[in-house]
C-alpha positions in Angstrom: 5.1 -8.0 5.8 5.6 -11.6 6.3 2.1 -12.3 5.4 2.1 -10.3 2.0 5.8 -11.5 1.1 6.8 -7.4 0.8 10.3 -7.2 0.5 12.7 -5.5 3.0 12.9 -2.2 1.3 9.3 -1.2 2.5 9.7 -2.1 6.2 8.9 1.9 6.8 6.0 1.8 5.0 4.9 -1.2 6.4 5.2 0.6 10.5 3.6 3.4 9.8 0.7 1.3 8.2 0.6 -1.0 11.0 0.3 1.8 13.4 -2.2 3.4 11.3 -4.3 0.2 12.0 -3.4 0.0 15.5 -4.7 3.5 16.2 -8.0 2.2 15.2 -8.0 -0.9 17.1 -10.0 -1.0 20.7 -7.7 -1.2 23.7 -8.4 -2.9 27.1 -6.4 -0.1 28.6 -8.8 2.5 27.4 -12.0 0.8 28.1 -12.3 -0.8 24.6 -12.0 2.4 22.9 -9.8 3.2 19.9 -6.9 5.8 20.0 -8.5 7.3 17.4 -11.9 7.6 19.3 -10.0 9.2 22.3 -8.0 11.8 20.3 -11.0 13.0 17.7 -14.3 12.0 20.2 -15.9 9.8 17.3 -15.4 6.5 16.3 -13.0 5.6 13.4 -14.4 4.5 10.1 -12.8 1.4 8.3 -14.2 1.8 5.2 -10.9 2.5 3.4 -8.9 -0.1 5.0 -6.9 -2.5 2.8 -4.4 -5.2 3.4 -0.9 -4.1 3.1 0.9 -5.5 -0.1 -2.2 -6.5 -2.2 -2.6 -6.2 -5.8 -4.0 -2.7 -7.1 -4.5 -0.6 -9.8 -3.8 3.2 -9.6 -5.6 5.1 -12.7 -3.3 6.8 -15.3 -4.3 10.5 -15.8 -1.4 11.4 -17.7 -3.1 13.8 -20.4 -0.8 13.0 -23.0 -0.7 9.1 -22.8 -2.0 7.7 -25.9 -4.2 5.2 -27.1 -1.7 2.4 -26.3 -0.7 3.6 -22.9 -2.2 1.6 -20.1 -5.0 2.9 -18.1 -4.1 2.1 -14.9 -0.6 1.0 -13.4 0.1 -2.3 -11.7 0.8 -1.2 -8.2 1.2 -3.0 -4.7 -0.6 -1.4 -1.7 2.2 0.5 0.9 -0.5 2.5 3.2 -1.9 5.7 3.5 -0.4 9.2 2.3 0.6 11.7 5.1 0.5 15.0 3.4 -2.0 14.7 0.8 -5.4 12.7 0.4 -4.8 9.2 -1.5 -3.3 5.9 -1.2 0.5 5.3 -1.3 1.3 2.4 -3.8 4.6 1.0 -5.7 4.3 0.7 -9.4 5.7 -3.0 -10.2 6.6 -2.1 -13.5 8.0 1.4 -13.0 9.6 0.7 -9.9 8.5 3.9 -8.3 6.0 5.1 -5.6 2.9 6.8 -6.1 0.1 8.8 -4.4 -3.1 8.3 -6.0 -6.8 8.4 -5.0 -8.3 6.3 -7.6 -7.3 3.0 -6.9 -9.1 -0.4 -7.4 -8.1 -3.0 -4.8 -7.9 -7.0 -5.5 -7.3 -7.8 -2.0 -7.1 -11.7 -2.4 -4.0 -11.1 -4.6 -0.2 -10.3 -3.1 2.2 -10.3 -6.0 5.2 -10.8 -4.0 3.9 -13.6 -2.1 2.6 -15.6 -5.6 5.5 -14.8 -7.7 8.2 -14.3 -4.9 10.6 -11.3 -3.8 14.1 -11.9 -5.1 16.4 -13.7 -2.7 19.3 -12.7 -1.2 22.6 -13.6 -2.5 23.2 -16.0 0.3 20.2 -17.9 0.1 20.7 -19.1 -3.5 21.3 -22.8 -3.6 22.7 -24.5 -7.0 21.6 -28.3 -6.7 24.1 -30.8 -8.5 22.3 -32.5 -11.2 22.2 -36.6 -11.0 22.9 -38.6 -14.1 20.3 -40.8 -14.8 22.4 -43.8 -15.0 22.9 -43.7 -11.4 20.9 -46.5 -9.9 18.1 -45.3 -7.3 18.9 -48.0 -4.8 22.3 -46.7 -4.7 21.5 -43.3 -3.7 19.7 -44.9 -0.3 22.3 -46.4 1.3 26.0 -45.1 1.6 27.2 -48.9 2.6 26.7 -50.8 -0.6 29.9 -51.3 -2.7 29.8 -49.4 -6.0 29.1 -51.8 -9.0 31.7 -52.5 -11.4 31.6 -51.1 -15.0 30.0 -53.7 -17.5 32.7 -55.5 -19.9 33.9 -53.7 -23.0 32.2 -50.2 -21.6 34.0 -47.5 -20.2 32.6 -46.3 -16.8 30.2 -43.2 -16.8 32.2 -40.6 -15.8 31.4 -38.7 -12.4 29.4 -35.5 -12.7 31.6 -32.3 -12.1 30.4 -30.2 -8.7 28.6 -27.0 -10.3 30.6 -23.8 -9.1 29.3 -22.7 -5.9 28.9 -18.8 -5.7 31.1 -17.8 -2.6 29.0 -16.9 0.7 29.4 -13.5 1.8 28.1 -11.4 4.6 26.6 -8.2 4.4 26.7 -6.0 7.2 23.8 -3.3 7.5 24.8 0.2 7.2 25.4 1.7 10.7 22.4 4.2 10.0 19.7 1.9 10.6 20.0 1.3 14.1 19.6 5.3 14.4 15.7 5.1 13.5 13.9 6.7 16.4 11.1 9.0 16.9 12.0 12.5 18.5 8.9 14.1 18.9 4.9 13.8 19.1 2.9 15.1 15.9 -0.2 16.9 16.7 -0.5 18.1 12.8 -1.1 15.9 10.1 0.9 18.5 8.1 3.9 18.5 10.6 5.9 15.7 8.7 6.3 17.6 5.6 9.1 19.4 7.1 11.0 16.2 8.8 14.1 14.4 7.3 13.2 11.3 5.5 14.4 9.2 8.2 12.3 10.9 11.0 9.3 10.8 8.8 9.9 6.5 8.4 8.9 6.5 11.8 5.9 8.7 12.0 3.0 7.8 13.9 -0.2 7.6 11.6 -2.1 10.3 13.3 -3.8 11.7 10.1 -6.4 9.3 10.4 -8.8 11.5 9.9 -10.3 9.8 6.7 -11.9 12.1 3.6 -14.8 10.1 1.5 -13.8 10.2 -2.1 -17.1 9.9 -2.9 -20.6 10.5 -1.8 -21.3 6.8 -1.3 -18.4 6.8 1.4 -19.9 10.3 3.3 -23.7 8.8 3.2 -24.9 7.7 6.0 -22.5 9.9 8.1 -23.9 12.6 10.1 -20.9 15.0 10.2 -20.8 14.7 6.3 -24.7 14.9 5.5 -24.9 17.8 7.5 -22.0 19.4 5.8 -23.7 18.6 2.3 -26.8 20.2 3.6 -24.8 23.1 4.5 -23.2 23.6 1.0 -26.6 23.3 -0.7 -28.0 25.8 1.7 -25.3 28.4 0.6 -25.4 27.9 -3.1 -29.6 28.4 -2.7 -28.7 31.4 -0.2 -26.4 32.7 -2.6 -28.5 32.1 -5.9 -26.1 29.9 -7.0 -28.2 27.1 -7.6 -31.1 26.8 -9.9 -33.4 24.1 -11.0 -34.2 24.6 -14.4 -35.3 21.9 -17.1 -32.8 20.4 -19.5 -33.3 22.0 -22.9 -33.8 19.4 -26.0 -30.8 17.9 -27.5 -28.0 18.9 -24.5 -26.3 16.9 -22.3 -26.2 17.7 -18.7 -22.6 18.0 -17.0 -22.1 16.0 -14.2 -21.1 17.0 -10.7 -19.3 15.3 -7.7 -18.5 16.1 -4.0 -15.1 17.2 -2.2 -14.9 16.5 1.2 -12.4 17.8 3.6 -11.7 18.0 7.0 -10.5 21.5 8.7 -8.4 20.9 11.6 -7.3 23.3 14.6 -3.4 23.6 14.9 -3.3 21.4 17.5 -4.4 18.8 15.2 -8.0 18.4 16.5 -10.9 18.7 14.0 -12.5 21.9 13.4 -15.6 21.6 10.8 -16.3 19.0 8.2 -16.2 20.8 4.8 -18.2 19.5 1.4 -18.3 21.3 -1.9 -20.4 20.7 -4.8 -18.0 20.8 -8.0 -18.7 20.3 -12.0 -16.9 17.1 -13.1 -16.0 19.0 -16.5 -13.4 16.9 -19.0 -10.5 15.0 -18.2 
């Protein structure tokens, strides 16, 4: 939060995101293995990691949007969704939290760090203006006697002090001290039934990242095997047939949809890949 300039209202998301990252870091107590690798028996992927608090744009897929509506929302990256696939972002203009899978990151731009977040009322300092007629030398030393006004000229009026805003101490609510974790989470869907106070401190054990497109799955043996199995199933069921494209016709594109199937204890059961037609948005 300090490096990105995120306001304090996002402290819970920052803790969850930090836990997500710590679970992927090597630990000397685990023989330099990561907690993720100990739990899932495979090394973690770092393809989808982005710095918390950076600028990002979430695509606007509203079917009723007009030509004058933005095609993407200007957001700040908060972390990763716990109960569904996607990134958790904060819409800067509309002041709402969104979950989106189609996000473009600008990892070197931090909106709250460059523009500055709204300061607390106690930290507002109102400077007292200094009139231009006061010599600079008279401000450097307090032992110099004040200069007498010139003959026939009235003395410069002393500047009236600006009204200071009264300082007040805002006591944080008592319920903020009650945040603690009661249980260990063994399934990524367990958090959906928890209260918001417990969800804020949920450890990020839903760290089995599912690729959003083919390039993210390429080169990973488990996903390549899943795609090979899907193509073999389509051919075996006579669902897939390779034909020549008729003249004057346009082919409909396709995409891969990836899903990790979990056991009741949270371990990976199998990797599922499906080939689907894109259609029209």
